[in-house]
Biopython code that builds the backbone (N, CA, C, O; Angstrom):
import numpy as np
from Bio.PDB.StructureBuilder import StructureBuilder

atoms = [
    (1, "UNK", "N", (1.652, -1.032, -0.236)),
    (1, "UNK", "CA", (-0.177, 0.231, -0.189)),
    (1, "UNK", "C", (1.433, 1.234, 0.351)),
    (1, "UNK", "O", (2.442, 1.180, 1.055)),
    (2, "UNK", "N", (0.481, 2.284, -0.850)),
    (2, "UNK", "CA", (1.361, 3.493, -0.673)),
    (2, "UNK", "C", (1.201, 4.334, 0.163)),
    (2, "UNK", "O", (0.066, 4.593, 0.565)),
    (3, "UNK", "N", (2.124, 4.872, 0.558)),
    (3, "UNK", "CA", (1.473, 5.880, 2.029)),
    (3, "UNK", "C", (0.702, 6.597, 1.862)),
    (3, "UNK", "O", (0.054, 6.852, 2.877)),
    (4, "UNK", "N", (0.278, 7.354, 0.564)),
    (4, "UNK", "CA", (-0.899, 7.948, 0.795)),
    (4, "UNK", "C", (-2.245, 7.369, 0.429)),
    (4, "UNK", "O", (-3.301, 7.986, 0.567)),
    (5, "UNK", "N", (-2.133, 6.084, -0.068)),
    (5, "UNK", "CA", (-3.438, 5.329, 0.618)),
    (5, "UNK", "C", (-3.746, 5.074, 2.022)),
    (5, "UNK", "O", (-4.815, 5.143, 2.628)),
    (6, "UNK", "N", (-2.275, 4.688, 2.495)),
    (6, "UNK", "CA", (-2.454, 4.574, 3.994)),
    (6, "UNK", "C", (-3.014, 5.690, 4.676)),
    (6, "UNK", "O", (-3.935, 5.540, 5.480)),
    (7, "UNK", "N", (-2.414, 7.035, 4.351)),
    (7, "UNK", "CA", (-2.735, 8.434, 4.800)),
    (7, "UNK", "C", (-4.397, 8.926, 4.644)),
    (7, "UNK", "O", (-5.200, 9.634, 5.252)),
    (8, "UNK", "N", (-4.360, 8.294, 3.745)),
    (8, "UNK", "CA", (-6.097, 8.604, 3.262)),
    (8, "UNK", "C", (-6.827, 7.911, 3.918)),
    (8, "UNK", "O", (-7.867, 8.440, 4.311)),
    (9, "UNK", "N", (-6.574, 6.557, 4.262)),
    (9, "UNK", "CA", (-7.387, 5.735, 5.166)),
    (9, "UNK", "C", (-7.269, 6.094, 6.662)),
    (9, "UNK", "O", (-8.143, 5.691, 7.430)),
    (10, "UNK", "N", (-6.318, 6.770, 7.079)),
    (10, "UNK", "CA", (-6.354, 7.105, 8.294)),
    (10, "UNK", "C", (-7.134, 8.137, 8.342)),
    (10, "UNK", "O", (-8.186, 8.007, 8.969)),
    (11, "UNK", "N", (-6.775, 9.664, 7.578)),
    (11, "UNK", "CA", (-7.733, 10.855, 7.555)),
    (11, "UNK", "C", (-8.929, 10.469, 7.644)),
    (11, "UNK", "O", (-9.631, 11.185, 8.358)),
    (12, "UNK", "N", (-9.525, 9.404, 7.074)),
    (12, "UNK", "CA", (-10.943, 9.102, 6.897)),
    (12, "UNK", "C", (-11.342, 8.358, 8.355)),
    (12, "UNK", "O", (-12.533, 8.123, 8.563)),
    (13, "UNK", "N", (-10.520, 8.061, 9.174)),
    (13, "UNK", "CA", (-11.085, 7.736, 10.146)),
    (13, "UNK", "C", (-11.294, 9.262, 11.632)),
    (13, "UNK", "O", (-11.801, 9.188, 12.751)),
    (14, "UNK", "N", (-10.680, 10.376, 10.949)),
    (14, "UNK", "CA", (-10.624, 11.595, 12.093)),
    (14, "UNK", "C", (-11.031, 12.849, 11.546)),
    (14, "UNK", "O", (-11.217, 13.776, 12.334)),
    (15, "UNK", "N", (-11.222, 13.053, 10.146)),
    (15, "UNK", "CA", (-11.887, 14.051, 9.211)),
    (15, "UNK", "C", (-12.790, 13.524, 8.089)),
    (15, "UNK", "O", (-12.456, 12.666, 7.271)),
    (16, "UNK", "N", (-14.009, 14.164, 8.154)),
    (16, "UNK", "CA", (-15.042, 13.738, 7.511)),
    (16, "UNK", "C", (-14.404, 13.856, 5.929)),
    (16, "UNK", "O", (-13.735, 14.827, 5.575)),
    (17, "UNK", "N", (-14.702, 12.787, 5.104)),
    (17, "UNK", "CA", (-14.182, 12.767, 4.034)),
    (17, "UNK", "C", (-13.054, 12.694, 3.688)),
    (17, "UNK", "O", (-12.686, 12.968, 2.546)),
    (18, "UNK", "N", (-11.905, 12.105, 5.104)),
    (18, "UNK", "CA", (-10.249, 11.858, 4.856)),
    (18, "UNK", "C", (-9.709, 13.446, 4.211)),
    (18, "UNK", "O", (-8.571, 13.383, 3.746)),
    (19, "UNK", "N", (-10.249, 14.580, 4.142)),
    (19, "UNK", "CA", (-9.361, 15.497, 3.687)),
    (19, "UNK", "C", (-9.852, 16.967, 4.300)),
    (19, "UNK", "O", (-10.664, 16.701, 5.186)),
    (20, "UNK", "N", (-9.763, 17.758, 4.239)),
    (20, "UNK", "CA", (-10.134, 19.056, 5.024)),
    (20, "UNK", "C", (-10.712, 20.196, 3.961)),
    (20, "UNK", "O", (-10.920, 21.376, 4.240)),
    (21, "UNK", "N", (-10.938, 19.496, 2.554)),
    (21, "UNK", "CA", (-11.634, 20.416, 1.793)),
    (21, "UNK", "C", (-12.131, 19.660, 0.672)),
    (21, "UNK", "O", (-11.350, 18.988, -0.001)),
    (22, "UNK", "N", (-13.458, 19.714, 0.390)),
    (22, "UNK", "CA", (-13.843, 18.887, -0.798)),
    (22, "UNK", "C", (-13.175, 19.001, -2.146)),
    (22, "UNK", "O", (-13.253, 18.122, -3.004)),
    (23, "UNK", "N", (-12.507, 20.146, -2.285)),
    (23, "UNK", "CA", (-11.517, 20.463, -3.644)),
    (23, "UNK", "C", (-10.538, 18.953, -3.199)),
    (23, "UNK", "O", (-10.548, 17.895, -3.829)),
    (24, "UNK", "N", (-10.039, 19.144, -2.413)),
    (24, "UNK", "CA", (-8.594, 17.827, -1.713)),
    (24, "UNK", "C", (-9.063, 16.744, -2.181)),
    (24, "UNK", "O", (-8.135, 16.023, -2.548)),
    (25, "UNK", "N", (-10.422, 16.118, -2.402)),
    (25, "UNK", "CA", (-11.090, 14.804, -2.409)),
    (25, "UNK", "C", (-10.736, 14.177, -3.786)),
    (25, "UNK", "O", (-10.537, 12.970, -3.917)),
    (26, "UNK", "N", (-10.680, 14.950, -4.664)),
    (26, "UNK", "CA", (-10.342, 14.304, -5.910)),
    (26, "UNK", "C", (-11.440, 13.669, -6.246)),
    (26, "UNK", "O", (-11.323, 13.037, -7.296)),
    (27, "UNK", "N", (-12.558, 13.602, -5.686)),
    (27, "UNK", "CA", (-13.831, 12.628, -6.377)),
    (27, "UNK", "C", (-14.185, 13.063, -7.689)),
    (27, "UNK", "O", (-14.486, 12.307, -8.612)),
    (28, "UNK", "N", (-14.152, 13.965, -7.724)),
    (28, "UNK", "CA", (-14.644, 14.526, -9.548)),
    (28, "UNK", "C", (-13.928, 14.166, -10.094)),
    (28, "UNK", "O", (-14.479, 13.909, -11.165)),
    (29, "UNK", "N", (-12.667, 13.845, -10.184)),
    (29, "UNK", "CA", (-11.536, 13.348, -10.927)),
    (29, "UNK", "C", (-11.096, 11.753, -10.941)),
    (29, "UNK", "O", (-10.390, 11.254, -11.817)),
    (30, "UNK", "N", (-11.641, 11.055, -9.816)),
    (30, "UNK", "CA", (-10.957, 9.876, -9.852)),
    (30, "UNK", "C", (-9.595, 9.996, -8.554)),
    (30, "UNK", "O", (-9.155, 10.955, -7.920)),
    (31, "UNK", "N", (-9.278, 8.649, -8.570)),
    (31, "UNK", "CA", (-8.311, 8.751, -7.431)),
    (31, "UNK", "C", (-8.141, 9.254, -6.100)),
    (31, "UNK", "O", (-8.935, 10.090, -5.667)),
    (32, "UNK", "N", (-7.109, 8.797, -5.352)),
    (32, "UNK", "CA", (-6.455, 9.697, -4.443)),
    (32, "UNK", "C", (-6.391, 10.864, -4.301)),
    (32, "UNK", "O", (-6.041, 11.543, -5.267)),
    (33, "UNK", "N", (-6.743, 11.558, -2.906)),
    (33, "UNK", "CA", (-5.773, 12.690, -3.249)),
    (33, "UNK", "C", (-4.391, 12.441, -2.769)),
    (33, "UNK", "O", (-3.922, 11.444, -2.221)),
    (34, "UNK", "N", (-3.798, 13.668, -3.126)),
    (34, "UNK", "CA", (-2.102, 13.853, -2.802)),
    (34, "UNK", "C", (-2.190, 14.553, -1.531)),
    (34, "UNK", "O", (-2.893, 15.458, -1.083)),
    (35, "UNK", "N", (-0.700, 13.418, -0.857)),
    (35, "UNK", "CA", (-0.214, 13.936, 0.583)),
    (35, "UNK", "C", (0.949, 14.560, 0.420)),
    (35, "UNK", "O", (1.890, 13.770, 0.489)),
    (36, "UNK", "N", (1.401, 16.182, 0.141)),
    (36, "UNK", "CA", (2.509, 16.684, 0.025)),
    (36, "UNK", "C", (3.325, 16.250, 1.429)),
    (36, "UNK", "O", (2.870, 16.269, 2.573)),
    (37, "UNK", "N", (4.313, 15.958, 1.108)),
    (37, "UNK", "CA", (5.642, 16.273, 2.153)),
    (37, "UNK", "C", (6.888, 16.793, 2.141)),
    (37, "UNK", "O", (7.634, 16.752, 3.119)),
    (38, "UNK", "N", (7.162, 17.276, 1.111)),
    (38, "UNK", "CA", (7.768, 18.950, 0.926)),
    (38, "UNK", "C", (7.891, 19.669, -0.523)),
    (38, "UNK", "O", (7.884, 19.228, -1.672)),
    (39, "UNK", "N", (8.008, 20.999, 0.044)),
    (39, "UNK", "CA", (8.042, 21.691, -1.263)),
    (39, "UNK", "C", (9.346, 22.561, -1.423)),
    (39, "UNK", "O", (9.897, 23.040, -0.432)),
    (40, "UNK", "N", (9.728, 22.714, -2.446)),
    (40, "UNK", "CA", (10.960, 23.717, -2.530)),
    (40, "UNK", "C", (10.608, 24.703, -4.088)),
    (40, "UNK", "O", (10.076, 24.206, -5.081)),
    (41, "UNK", "N", (10.948, 25.827, -4.001)),
    (41, "UNK", "CA", (10.502, 26.623, -5.325)),
    (41, "UNK", "C", (9.420, 26.153, -5.876)),
    (41, "UNK", "O", (8.518, 25.733, -5.151)),
    (42, "UNK", "N", (9.300, 26.134, -7.292)),
    (42, "UNK", "CA", (8.086, 25.950, -8.040)),
    (42, "UNK", "C", (7.675, 24.517, -7.997)),
    (42, "UNK", "O", (6.763, 24.258, -8.783)),
    (43, "UNK", "N", (8.223, 23.263, -7.096)),
    (43, "UNK", "CA", (7.999, 22.202, -6.921)),
    (43, "UNK", "C", (7.551, 21.762, -5.596)),
    (43, "UNK", "O", (7.791, 22.292, -4.511)),
    (44, "UNK", "N", (6.576, 20.271, -5.956)),
    (44, "UNK", "CA", (6.104, 19.680, -4.677)),
    (44, "UNK", "C", (6.262, 18.465, -4.823)),
    (44, "UNK", "O", (5.883, 18.042, -5.915)),
    (45, "UNK", "N", (6.876, 17.402, -3.813)),
    (45, "UNK", "CA", (6.827, 16.162, -3.659)),
    (45, "UNK", "C", (5.859, 15.847, -2.817)),
    (45, "UNK", "O", (5.682, 16.531, -1.809)),
    (46, "UNK", "N", (4.917, 14.527, -3.165)),
    (46, "UNK", "CA", (3.989, 13.904, -2.269)),
    (46, "UNK", "C", (4.814, 12.385, -1.586)),
    (46, "UNK", "O", (5.817, 11.837, -2.045)),
    (47, "UNK", "N", (4.019, 11.986, -0.395)),
    (47, "UNK", "CA", (4.613, 11.282, 0.345)),
    (47, "UNK", "C", (5.061, 9.658, -0.410)),
    (47, "UNK", "O", (5.793, 8.765, 0.018)),
    (48, "UNK", "N", (4.395, 9.753, -1.477)),
    (48, "UNK", "CA", (5.080, 8.627, -2.584)),
    (48, "UNK", "C", (5.989, 8.928, -3.457)),
    (48, "UNK", "O", (5.868, 8.291, -4.504)),
    (49, "UNK", "N", (7.226, 9.973, -3.407)),
    (49, "UNK", "CA", (8.303, 10.419, -3.910)),
    (49, "UNK", "C", (7.934, 11.025, -5.279)),
    (49, "UNK", "O", (8.854, 11.396, -6.008)),
    (50, "UNK", "N", (6.568, 11.161, -5.708)),
    (50, "UNK", "CA", (6.516, 11.750, -6.842)),
    (50, "UNK", "C", (6.422, 13.172, -6.841)),
    (50, "UNK", "O", (5.759, 13.819, -6.031)),
    (51, "UNK", "N", (7.156, 13.676, -7.841)),
    (51, "UNK", "CA", (7.531, 15.029, -7.911)),
    (51, "UNK", "C", (6.433, 16.138, -8.955)),
    (51, "UNK", "O", (6.143, 15.855, -10.118)),
    (52, "UNK", "N", (6.057, 17.116, -8.397)),
    (52, "UNK", "CA", (5.128, 17.729, -9.162)),
    (52, "UNK", "C", (5.475, 19.092, -9.328)),
    (52, "UNK", "O", (5.933, 19.698, -8.359)),
    (53, "UNK", "N", (5.292, 19.785, -10.652)),
    (53, "UNK", "CA", (5.226, 21.492, -10.608)),
    (53, "UNK", "C", (3.997, 22.059, -10.284)),
    (53, "UNK", "O", (2.910, 22.033, -10.861)),
    (54, "UNK", "N", (4.547, 22.809, -8.780)),
    (54, "UNK", "CA", (3.075, 23.522, -8.710)),
    (54, "UNK", "C", (2.840, 24.760, -9.162)),
    (54, "UNK", "O", (3.354, 25.839, -8.865)),
    (55, "UNK", "N", (1.743, 24.377, -10.146)),
    (55, "UNK", "CA", (0.980, 25.643, -11.053)),
    (55, "UNK", "C", (-0.098, 26.155, -10.047)),
    (55, "UNK", "O", (-1.040, 26.453, -10.782)),
    (56, "UNK", "N", (-0.455, 26.407, -8.802)),
    (56, "UNK", "CA", (-1.188, 27.104, -7.878)),
    (56, "UNK", "C", (-0.800, 28.131, -7.017)),
    (56, "UNK", "O", (-1.532, 29.082, -6.745)),
    (57, "UNK", "N", (0.713, 27.917, -6.429)),
    (57, "UNK", "CA", (1.669, 28.520, -5.739)),
    (57, "UNK", "C", (0.587, 29.377, -4.813)),
    (57, "UNK", "O", (0.339, 30.579, -4.904)),
    (58, "UNK", "N", (-0.081, 28.246, -3.742)),
    (58, "UNK", "CA", (-0.912, 29.029, -3.116)),
    (58, "UNK", "C", (-1.884, 30.431, -3.783)),
    (58, "UNK", "O", (-2.305, 31.327, -3.052)),
    (59, "UNK", "N", (-2.051, 30.400, -4.865)),
    (59, "UNK", "CA", (-3.121, 31.067, -4.889)),
    (59, "UNK", "C", (-2.594, 32.340, -5.311)),
    (59, "UNK", "O", (-3.296, 33.344, -5.438)),
    (60, "UNK", "N", (-1.288, 32.293, -5.539)),
    (60, "UNK", "CA", (-0.386, 33.869, -5.772)),
    (60, "UNK", "C", (0.262, 34.264, -4.520)),
    (60, "UNK", "O", (1.034, 35.222, -4.530)),
    (61, "UNK", "N", (0.003, 33.568, -3.358)),
    (61, "UNK", "CA", (0.778, 34.054, -1.905)),
    (61, "UNK", "C", (2.100, 33.532, -2.376)),
    (61, "UNK", "O", (3.031, 34.272, -2.057)),
    (62, "UNK", "N", (2.454, 32.409, -3.078)),
    (62, "UNK", "CA", (3.830, 32.018, -3.141)),
    (62, "UNK", "C", (4.342, 32.585, -4.411)),
    (62, "UNK", "O", (4.801, 31.666, -5.089)),
    (63, "UNK", "N", (4.446, 33.721, -4.999)),
    (63, "UNK", "CA", (4.832, 34.086, -6.243)),
    (63, "UNK", "C", (6.441, 33.824, -6.024)),
    (63, "UNK", "O", (7.106, 33.763, -7.058)),
    (64, "UNK", "N", (7.099, 33.670, -4.819)),
    (64, "UNK", "CA", (8.782, 33.297, -5.128)),
    (64, "UNK", "C", (8.576, 32.076, -4.968)),
    (64, "UNK", "O", (9.648, 31.711, -4.485)),
    (65, "UNK", "N", (7.876, 31.105, -5.046)),
    (65, "UNK", "CA", (7.977, 29.541, -4.613)),
    (65, "UNK", "C", (8.114, 29.229, -3.049)),
    (65, "UNK", "O", (8.406, 30.098, -2.227)),
    (66, "UNK", "N", (7.877, 27.924, -2.742)),
    (66, "UNK", "CA", (8.396, 27.660, -1.876)),
    (66, "UNK", "C", (9.398, 27.495, -0.941)),
    (66, "UNK", "O", (10.323, 26.877, -1.469)),
    (67, "UNK", "N", (9.608, 27.743, 0.096)),
    (67, "UNK", "CA", (10.629, 28.176, 1.360)),
    (67, "UNK", "C", (12.021, 28.588, 0.180)),
    (67, "UNK", "O", (13.061, 27.945, 0.037)),
    (68, "UNK", "N", (11.462, 30.280, -0.788)),
    (68, "UNK", "CA", (12.184, 30.894, -1.281)),
    (68, "UNK", "C", (13.295, 31.504, 0.205)),
    (68, "UNK", "O", (12.599, 31.813, 1.173)),
    (69, "UNK", "N", (14.664, 31.663, 0.410)),
    (69, "UNK", "CA", (15.774, 31.726, 1.525)),
    (69, "UNK", "C", (15.284, 33.068, 2.119)),
    (69, "UNK", "O", (15.240, 33.303, 3.326)),
    (70, "UNK", "N", (14.889, 33.992, 1.053)),
    (70, "UNK", "CA", (14.631, 35.290, 1.824)),
    (70, "UNK", "C", (13.291, 35.396, 2.622)),
    (70, "UNK", "O", (13.129, 36.084, 3.630)),
    (71, "UNK", "N", (12.398, 34.642, 2.041)),
    (71, "UNK", "CA", (10.953, 34.725, 2.698)),
    (71, "UNK", "C", (11.171, 33.883, 4.621)),
    (71, "UNK", "O", (10.798, 34.268, 5.729)),
    (72, "UNK", "N", (12.058, 32.464, 4.071)),
    (72, "UNK", "CA", (12.110, 31.567, 4.745)),
    (72, "UNK", "C", (13.085, 32.493, 6.403)),
    (72, "UNK", "O", (12.898, 32.318, 7.607)),
    (73, "UNK", "N", (13.828, 33.195, 5.846)),
    (73, "UNK", "CA", (14.615, 34.250, 7.070)),
    (73, "UNK", "C", (14.126, 35.406, 7.583)),
    (73, "UNK", "O", (14.455, 35.746, 8.719)),
    (74, "UNK", "N", (13.064, 36.359, 6.628)),
    (74, "UNK", "CA", (12.072, 36.858, 7.570)),
    (74, "UNK", "C", (11.356, 36.450, 8.070)),
    (74, "UNK", "O", (11.074, 37.132, 9.055)),
    (75, "UNK", "N", (10.633, 35.364, 7.945)),
    (75, "UNK", "CA", (9.885, 34.585, 8.580)),
    (75, "UNK", "C", (10.464, 34.350, 10.404)),
    (75, "UNK", "O", (10.157, 34.714, 11.540)),
    (76, "UNK", "N", (11.190, 33.735, 9.887)),
    (76, "UNK", "CA", (12.448, 33.138, 11.527)),
    (76, "UNK", "C", (12.714, 34.012, 12.152)),
    (76, "UNK", "O", (12.604, 33.916, 13.375)),
    (77, "UNK", "N", (13.096, 35.014, 11.649)),
    (77, "UNK", "CA", (13.380, 36.979, 12.287)),
    (77, "UNK", "C", (11.894, 37.125, 13.177)),
    (77, "UNK", "O", (11.821, 37.415, 14.371)),
    (78, "UNK", "N", (10.703, 36.832, 12.218)),
    (78, "UNK", "CA", (9.717, 37.801, 13.188)),
    (78, "UNK", "C", (9.105, 36.895, 13.933)),
    (78, "UNK", "O", (8.161, 37.267, 14.629)),
    (79, "UNK", "N", (9.431, 35.805, 13.941)),
    (79, "UNK", "CA", (8.856, 34.435, 15.058)),
    (79, "UNK", "C", (8.992, 34.655, 16.056)),
    (79, "UNK", "O", (8.133, 34.765, 16.931)),
    (80, "UNK", "N", (10.643, 34.816, 16.160)),
    (80, "UNK", "CA", (11.881, 35.026, 17.225)),
    (80, "UNK", "C", (11.369, 36.135, 17.664)),
    (80, "UNK", "O", (12.021, 36.563, 18.616)),
    (81, "UNK", "N", (9.934, 37.190, 17.207)),
    (81, "UNK", "CA", (9.643, 38.220, 17.969)),
    (81, "UNK", "C", (8.590, 38.166, 18.433)),
    (81, "UNK", "O", (8.263, 38.976, 19.300)),
    (82, "UNK", "N", (7.550, 36.973, 17.893)),
    (82, "UNK", "CA", (6.725, 36.504, 18.581)),
    (82, "UNK", "C", (5.681, 35.999, 17.113)),
    (82, "UNK", "O", (5.873, 36.360, 15.952)),
    (83, "UNK", "N", (4.837, 35.297, 17.496)),
    (83, "UNK", "CA", (4.138, 34.435, 16.573)),
    (83, "UNK", "C", (3.220, 35.031, 16.362)),
    (83, "UNK", "O", (2.677, 34.620, 15.337)),
    (84, "UNK", "N", (2.461, 36.246, 17.039)),
    (84, "UNK", "CA", (0.867, 36.369, 16.717)),
    (84, "UNK", "C", (0.657, 38.438, 17.143)),
    (84, "UNK", "O", (-0.251, 39.078, 17.673)),
    (85, "UNK", "N", (1.999, 38.824, 16.570)),
    (85, "UNK", "CA", (2.157, 40.124, 16.690)),
    (85, "UNK", "C", (1.146, 40.932, 15.638)),
    (85, "UNK", "O", (0.929, 42.088, 16.000)),
    (86, "UNK", "N", (0.478, 40.525, 14.384)),
    (86, "UNK", "CA", (0.110, 40.964, 13.719)),
    (86, "UNK", "C", (-1.728, 41.383, 14.221)),
    (86, "UNK", "O", (-2.463, 42.261, 13.770)),
    (87, "UNK", "N", (-1.947, 40.504, 15.133)),
    (87, "UNK", "CA", (-3.187, 40.838, 15.864)),
    (87, "UNK", "C", (-3.282, 42.120, 16.712)),
    (87, "UNK", "O", (-4.356, 42.469, 17.202)),
    (88, "UNK", "N", (-2.032, 42.883, 16.893)),
    (88, "UNK", "CA", (-2.258, 43.633, 17.813)),
    (88, "UNK", "C", (-1.453, 44.566, 17.274)),
    (88, "UNK", "O", (-1.280, 44.306, 16.083)),
    (89, "UNK", "N", (-0.755, 45.757, 17.694)),
    (89, "UNK", "CA", (-0.680, 47.010, 17.517)),
    (89, "UNK", "C", (1.115, 47.039, 17.304)),
    (89, "UNK", "O", (1.680, 47.147, 18.393)),
    (90, "UNK", "N", (1.906, 46.976, 16.312)),
    (90, "UNK", "CA", (3.242, 47.108, 16.154)),
    (90, "UNK", "C", (3.773, 47.667, 14.906)),
    (90, "UNK", "O", (3.059, 48.047, 13.977)),
    (91, "UNK", "N", (5.621, 47.717, 14.928)),
    (91, "UNK", "CA", (6.181, 48.828, 14.079)),
    (91, "UNK", "C", (5.954, 48.096, 12.969)),
    (91, "UNK", "O", (5.793, 48.702, 11.910)),
    (92, "UNK", "N", (5.888, 46.365, 12.999)),
    (92, "UNK", "CA", (5.740, 45.799, 11.362)),
    (92, "UNK", "C", (4.308, 46.020, 10.573)),
    (92, "UNK", "O", (4.229, 45.530, 9.446)),
    (93, "UNK", "N", (3.207, 46.710, 11.088)),
    (93, "UNK", "CA", (2.351, 46.809, 10.722)),
    (93, "UNK", "C", (2.133, 48.374, 9.835)),
    (93, "UNK", "O", (1.476, 48.668, 8.836)),
    (94, "UNK", "N", (3.068, 49.192, 10.788)),
    (94, "UNK", "CA", (3.154, 50.309, 10.218)),
    (94, "UNK", "C", (4.037, 50.689, 9.367)),
    (94, "UNK", "O", (4.078, 51.887, 9.088)),
    (95, "UNK", "N", (5.062, 49.667, 8.677)),
    (95, "UNK", "CA", (5.562, 49.588, 8.078)),
    (95, "UNK", "C", (5.026, 48.772, 6.738)),
    (95, "UNK", "O", (4.994, 49.137, 5.562)),
    (96, "UNK", "N", (4.709, 47.804, 7.224)),
    (96, "UNK", "CA", (4.033, 47.364, 5.761)),
    (96, "UNK", "C", (2.823, 48.300, 5.330)),
    (96, "UNK", "O", (2.454, 48.075, 4.177)),
    (97, "UNK", "N", (2.059, 49.388, 6.052)),
    (97, "UNK", "CA", (0.973, 49.857, 5.312)),
    (97, "UNK", "C", (1.835, 51.288, 4.639)),
    (97, "UNK", "O", (1.461, 52.010, 3.715)),
    (98, "UNK", "N", (2.848, 51.365, 5.300)),
    (98, "UNK", "CA", (3.764, 52.378, 4.116)),
    (98, "UNK", "C", (4.246, 52.039, 3.182)),
    (98, "UNK", "O", (4.247, 52.863, 2.268)),
    (99, "UNK", "N", (4.694, 51.098, 3.002)),
    (99, "UNK", "CA", (5.179, 50.016, 1.780)),
    (99, "UNK", "C", (3.842, 50.266, 0.949)),
    (99, "UNK", "O", (3.701, 50.919, -0.086)),
    (100, "UNK", "N", (2.885, 49.549, 1.708)),
    (100, "UNK", "CA", (1.537, 49.099, 0.589)),
    (100, "UNK", "C", (1.014, 50.798, -0.420)),
    (100, "UNK", "O", (0.787, 50.931, -1.623)),
    (101, "UNK", "N", (0.983, 51.866, 0.747)),
    (101, "UNK", "CA", (0.821, 53.508, 0.577)),
    (101, "UNK", "C", (1.953, 53.550, -1.066)),
    (101, "UNK", "O", (1.679, 53.862, -2.225)),
    (102, "UNK", "N", (2.682, 53.281, -0.691)),
    (102, "UNK", "CA", (3.545, 54.069, -1.145)),
    (102, "UNK", "C", (3.482, 53.318, -2.965)),
    (102, "UNK", "O", (3.715, 53.966, -3.986)),
    (103, "UNK", "N", (3.120, 51.897, -2.906)),
    (103, "UNK", "CA", (3.527, 51.133, -3.615)),
    (103, "UNK", "C", (2.184, 51.051, -4.534)),
    (103, "UNK", "O", (2.213, 50.495, -5.632)),
    (104, "UNK", "N", (1.117, 51.589, -4.055)),
    (104, "UNK", "CA", (-0.343, 51.412, -4.467)),
    (104, "UNK", "C", (-0.962, 52.840, -4.931)),
    (104, "UNK", "O", (-1.683, 53.363, -4.080)),
    (105, "UNK", "N", (-0.806, 53.505, -6.065)),
    (105, "UNK", "CA", (-1.313, 54.855, -6.520)),
    (105, "UNK", "C", (-2.332, 55.490, -5.840)),
    (105, "UNK", "O", (-2.394, 56.558, -5.231)),
    (106, "UNK", "N", (-3.187, 54.524, -6.095)),
    (106, "UNK", "CA", (-4.709, 55.068, -5.075)),
    (106, "UNK", "C", (-4.950, 54.490, -3.832)),
    (106, "UNK", "O", (-6.071, 54.570, -3.329)),
    (107, "UNK", "N", (-4.080, 53.948, -3.309)),
    (107, "UNK", "CA", (-4.183, 53.653, -1.909)),
    (107, "UNK", "C", (-3.551, 54.943, -0.910)),
    (107, "UNK", "O", (-2.391, 55.353, -0.956)),
    (108, "UNK", "N", (-4.424, 55.350, -0.188)),
    (108, "UNK", "CA", (-4.499, 56.674, 0.822)),
    (108, "UNK", "C", (-3.946, 55.887, 1.902)),
    (108, "UNK", "O", (-2.778, 56.023, 2.265)),
    (109, "UNK", "N", (-4.672, 55.153, 2.372)),
    (109, "UNK", "CA", (-4.290, 54.573, 3.884)),
    (109, "UNK", "C", (-4.646, 53.266, 3.910)),
    (109, "UNK", "O", (-5.829, 53.103, 3.610)),
    (110, "UNK", "N", (-3.979, 52.170, 4.190)),
    (110, "UNK", "CA", (-4.492, 50.844, 4.736)),
    (110, "UNK", "C", (-5.183, 50.056, 5.890)),
    (110, "UNK", "O", (-4.661, 50.196, 6.996)),
    (111, "UNK", "N", (-6.060, 49.409, 5.819)),
    (111, "UNK", "CA", (-6.816, 48.741, 7.129)),
    (111, "UNK", "C", (-6.813, 47.403, 7.184)),
    (111, "UNK", "O", (-7.350, 46.711, 6.319)),
    (112, "UNK", "N", (-6.409, 47.092, 7.865)),
    (112, "UNK", "CA", (-6.409, 45.307, 7.916)),
    (112, "UNK", "C", (-7.266, 44.798, 8.732)),
    (112, "UNK", "O", (-7.726, 45.405, 9.699)),
    (113, "UNK", "N", (-7.605, 43.418, 8.345)),
    (113, "UNK", "CA", (-9.242, 43.183, 8.554)),
    (113, "UNK", "C", (-8.520, 41.586, 8.749)),
    (113, "UNK", "O", (-7.638, 41.090, 8.048)),
    (114, "UNK", "N", (-9.175, 41.023, 9.869)),
    (114, "UNK", "CA", (-9.102, 39.479, 10.673)),
    (114, "UNK", "C", (-10.332, 39.038, 10.550)),
    (114, "UNK", "O", (-10.646, 37.943, 11.017)),
]
sb = StructureBuilder()
sb.init_structure("model")
sb.init_model(0)
sb.init_chain("A")
sb.init_seg("    ")
for serial, (resi, resn, name, xyz) in enumerate(atoms, 1):
    if name == "N":
        sb.init_residue(resn, " ", resi, " ")
    sb.init_atom(name, np.array(xyz, "f"), 0.0, 1.0, " ", f" {name:<3s}", serial, name[0])
structure = sb.get_structure()
């Protein structure tokens, strides 16, 4: 039995349908869902060691690809400061708002929403 098949069966014991989104169920196209093990740049690998090109890219959020060194470094630096600082006031929210206002010609101010 492939690792993906084993994980899918195990997931069905704890998660409705065995997946965390109906889109990932693969019912409409047949087969079993992918269980991703690793991602680097534009490539992803499943638990069965199949390599894929990631055309989704986090719906645009991963424009630099998976695990881009500068993004990993910045994330680690921020995590060292605190994991949920963006839910409160801090200097990073001001810096980001300033950059967005500077980069978006029609933006005068930025509001964050959660």
